[in-house]
C-alpha positions in Angstrom: 117.2 -87.1 -129.7 120.6 -85.3 -129.7 122.5 -85.6 -126.4 125.1 -82.9 -126.0 127.9 -82.5 -123.5 130.0 -79.5 -124.3 132.7 -81.3 -126.2 132.4 -79.2 -129.4 130.7 -82.0 -131.4 127.1 -81.0 -130.9 126.9 -78.6 -133.9 127.9 -81.3 -136.3 125.5 -83.9 -134.9 122.7 -81.4 -134.9 123.4 -80.6 -138.6 123.0 -84.3 -139.4 119.8 -84.6 -137.3 118.4 -81.5 -139.0 118.5 -83.0 -142.5 116.6 -86.1 -141.2 114.1 -84.0 -139.2 113.3 -81.8 -142.2 112.9 -84.8 -144.4 110.4 -86.5 -142.1 108.7 -83.5 -140.5 110.3 -84.7 -137.2 111.1 -83.1 -133.9 114.6 -83.0 -132.4 115.0 -83.0 -128.6 118.5 -81.7 -127.7 119.3 -83.1 -124.2 122.0 -81.6 -122.0 123.2 -83.3 -118.9 124.1 -80.8 -116.1 126.2 -82.2 -113.3 124.8 -81.6 -109.8 126.7 -78.7 -108.1 127.6 -81.0 -105.1 129.2 -83.4 -107.5 131.6 -80.7 -108.6 133.1 -80.2 -105.2 136.3 -81.8 -104.2 136.3 -84.1 -101.2 140.0 -84.3 -100.7 139.7 -81.8 -97.8 137.1 -81.0 -95.2 134.9 -78.0 -96.1 132.9 -76.1 -93.5 129.2 -76.4 -94.0 128.6 -72.7 -94.6 131.4 -72.6 -97.3 130.0 -75.8 -98.9 126.6 -74.2 -99.2 128.1 -71.1 -100.8 130.1 -73.1 -103.3 127.0 -75.2 -104.3 124.9 -72.0 -104.7 127.7 -70.4 -106.8 128.1 -73.5 -109.0 124.3 -73.6 -109.5 124.2 -70.0 -110.7 127.1 -70.6 -113.0 125.3 -73.7 -114.5 122.1 -71.7 -115.0 124.1 -68.9 -116.8 125.8 -71.5 -119.0 122.5 -73.1 -119.8 121.0 -69.8 -120.9 124.0 -69.2 -123.2 123.7 -72.7 -124.7 120.0 -72.2 -125.4 120.6 -69.0 -127.2 123.4 -70.7 -129.2 121.0 -73.5 -130.1 118.4 -71.0 -131.3 120.9 -69.3 -133.6 122.1 -72.7 -134.9 118.6 -73.9 -135.4 117.8 -70.9 -137.5 120.8 -71.5 -139.7 119.9 -75.1 -140.2 116.3 -74.3 -141.2 114.8 -75.6 -138.0 112.0 -74.1 -135.9 112.7 -73.8 -132.2 109.5 -75.1 -130.7 108.4 -77.2 -127.7 105.5 -78.7 -129.7 106.6 -81.8 -131.5 103.5 -81.7 -133.8 104.6 -78.4 -135.4 105.0 -78.9 -139.1 108.5 -79.0 -140.5 111.7 -79.8 -138.7 111.6 -78.5 -135.1 114.0 -78.5 -132.2 113.8 -78.0 -128.5 116.2 -78.0 -125.5 115.9 -80.2 -122.4 118.2 -79.7 -119.4 118.5 -82.4 -116.8 120.7 -82.9 -113.8 122.5 -86.2 -113.2 124.7 -88.6 -115.1 124.7 -88.6 -118.9 123.9 -92.4 -119.2 120.8 -91.9 -117.1 119.7 -88.9 -119.2 120.2 -90.8 -122.4 118.3 -93.8 -121.0 115.5 -91.6 -119.8 114.9 -89.7 -123.1 116.3 -92.2 -125.6 113.9 -95.1 -125.0 111.1 -93.1 -126.6 113.2 -91.6 -129.4 112.8 -92.9 -133.0 116.5 -92.1 -133.6 119.4 -91.0 -131.3 122.1 -89.0 -133.0 125.6 -89.0 -131.5 129.1 -88.0 -132.6 131.6 -90.5 -133.9 133.7 -91.4 -130.9 137.4 -90.5 -130.7 138.9 -93.4 -128.7 142.3 -91.9 -128.7 141.0 -88.8 -126.8 138.3 -90.9 -125.0 135.6 -88.5 -126.3 132.1 -89.7 -127.2 132.8 -93.4 -126.4 130.4 -93.5 -123.4 127.7 -91.5 -125.3 127.6 -94.1 -128.1 127.8 -97.0 -125.7 125.0 -95.6 -123.5 122.7 -94.9 -126.5 123.2 -98.4 -128.0 123.1 -100.5 -124.8 120.7 -98.6 -122.6 117.9 -97.6 -125.0 117.4 -100.4 -127.5 116.8 -97.7 -130.2 118.5 -96.9 -133.5 121.6 -94.8 -133.1 123.0 -92.7 -135.9 126.7 -92.1 -135.5 127.7 -88.9 -137.2 131.3 -88.4 -138.4 132.8 -84.9 -138.6 131.6 -83.2 -141.9 132.3 -79.7 -143.3 128.8 -79.8 -144.7 126.0 -82.3 -144.4 124.3 -83.2 -147.6 120.6 -82.3 -147.8 120.2 -85.6 -149.6 121.4 -87.7 -146.7 119.5 -91.0 -146.8 118.9 -90.9 -150.5 121.0 -94.0 -151.1 120.9 -96.3 -148.1 123.1 -99.4 -147.7 122.1 -102.3 -145.4 124.8 -104.5 -144.0 123.1 -107.9 -144.0 124.3 -111.1 -142.4 120.9 -112.5 -141.2 121.8 -111.8 -137.5 119.3 -110.7 -134.8 121.0 -107.3 -134.7 120.7 -106.8 -138.5 117.1 -107.9 -138.4 116.2 -105.4 -135.7 118.1 -102.7 -137.5 116.1 -103.1 -140.7 112.8 -103.3 -138.9 113.5 -100.2 -136.8 114.5 -98.1 -139.8 111.7 -99.0 -142.2 110.6 -95.3 -142.5 114.0 -94.3 -143.6 114.2 -97.1 -146.1 110.8 -96.2 -147.6 111.9 -92.6 -148.2 115.2 -93.6 -149.8 115.5 -93.3 -153.6 117.8 -96.3 -153.6 118.4 -99.2 -151.2 121.3 -101.7 -151.6 121.7 -104.9 -149.5 125.4 -105.6 -148.9 125.9 -109.3 -148.3 129.1 -111.4 -147.8 128.6 -115.1 -147.9 125.6 -116.9 -146.4 125.6 -115.2 -143.0 124.3 -116.9 -139.9 123.4 -120.6 -140.2 119.7 -120.9 -140.8 119.4 -117.1 -140.9 117.4 -115.1 -143.4 119.4 -114.6 -146.6 119.8 -111.4 -148.7 117.1 -112.7 -151.1 114.8 -113.2 -148.1 115.4 -109.6 -147.0 114.8 -108.3 -150.5 111.4 -110.0 -150.6 110.6 -108.7 -147.1 111.4 -105.1 -148.2 109.4 -105.5 -151.4 106.3 -106.4 -149.3 106.7 -103.0 -147.8 107.0 -101.3 -151.2 110.8 -100.9 -150.8 112.8 -101.9 -153.9 116.3 -103.1 -153.1 119.3 -104.4 -155.0 121.7 -107.0 -153.7 125.4 -106.5 -153.8 127.4 -109.6 -152.8 131.1 -109.4 -152.0 133.9 -111.4 -150.6 135.5 -110.4 -147.2 139.3 -110.4 -147.2 140.3 -109.4 -143.7 137.6 -107.5 -141.8 133.9 -107.4 -142.8 133.5 -103.9 -141.4 136.3 -102.5 -143.6 134.8 -104.4 -146.6 131.4 -102.9 -145.9 132.7 -99.4 -145.8 134.7 -99.9 -148.9 131.6 -101.2 -150.7 129.5 -98.2 -149.6 132.1 -96.0 -151.2 132.0 -98.0 -154.4 128.3 -97.8 -154.8 127.9 -94.2 -153.6 125.7 -94.9 -150.6 125.4 -92.0 -148.2 124.0 -93.8 -145.2 124.7 -97.3 -143.8 122.3 -99.3 -141.6 123.7 -102.2 -139.7 123.4 -104.4 -136.6 126.0 -103.6 -133.9 128.1 -105.6 -131.6 127.0 -109.2 -132.2 130.0 -110.0 -130.0 130.3 -108.2 -126.7 131.3 -104.5 -126.8 134.3 -105.2 -124.6 135.6 -108.0 -126.8 135.3 -106.0 -130.0 137.1 -103.0 -128.4 139.9 -105.2 -127.1 140.4 -107.5 -130.0 138.9 -105.6 -132.9 135.6 -106.5 -134.6 133.4 -105.7 -137.5 131.3 -103.1 -135.6 134.3 -101.5 -133.9 136.1 -101.1 -137.3 133.0 -99.2 -138.6 132.8 -97.1 -135.5 136.5 -96.2 -135.6 136.9 -95.6 -139.4 133.6 -94.7 -141.0 133.5 -91.5 -143.0 129.8 -91.6 -143.5 126.8 -91.6 -141.1 126.0 -95.0 -139.8 122.8 -96.1 -138.1 123.6 -98.9 -135.5 121.1 -101.1 -133.7 122.1 -103.5 -130.9 
């Protein structure tokens, strides 16, 4: 699933999703949230009923025109990305389709995201307050893996070839591994990044390696020491080992606390230069 909202970031996210879709013969559902015409009206002054009706009708026609333009734009982009525009998710090869729905974006993400294998969203820009609610809604309202896509001039066709797992034995990390097994099985190389012993009584990096081996996934363990922030250390290690995709649990502490005081997940969200699959 790729939720779009007209912020100019959709093309980049779709380019990331296209690589994954072609690799797995997968279907991409691009979902667009259209505001209800009545929600676009200002209520700071009284509007006569006949005028209100005309304004709602005009706003509806404008939205339909914009939607038609977006669909044509998507078809052209899909062709350039090697995707087939198709409503049938069983069509071979990477396919893509457009879904338009009225309402609030968190509700649209919740509706379509809970049956998505992967939700692809842009990396938020907190300074501009762009994409923050999209990532938050995808993570906290769906329970599904969310791939955060940083801006890239060109997305490598080998995305997912070397996958790093940020492992600390936490519930979130455990769910992240289990929900991305298909991606791990297709990777040419998997590296488990581990700092210290992780959670008390939690599964260790060696336990995870054995777990993956039972699913025919060979993994190496890379242990490192954390100096200041584990999130920054993880990203640094990914760069050192040449990983092109990071899988990690997200927001073991509350989202609000991490945003306010800083935290491992928030550091990754704010500073990552590589795609990251997050699971809460």
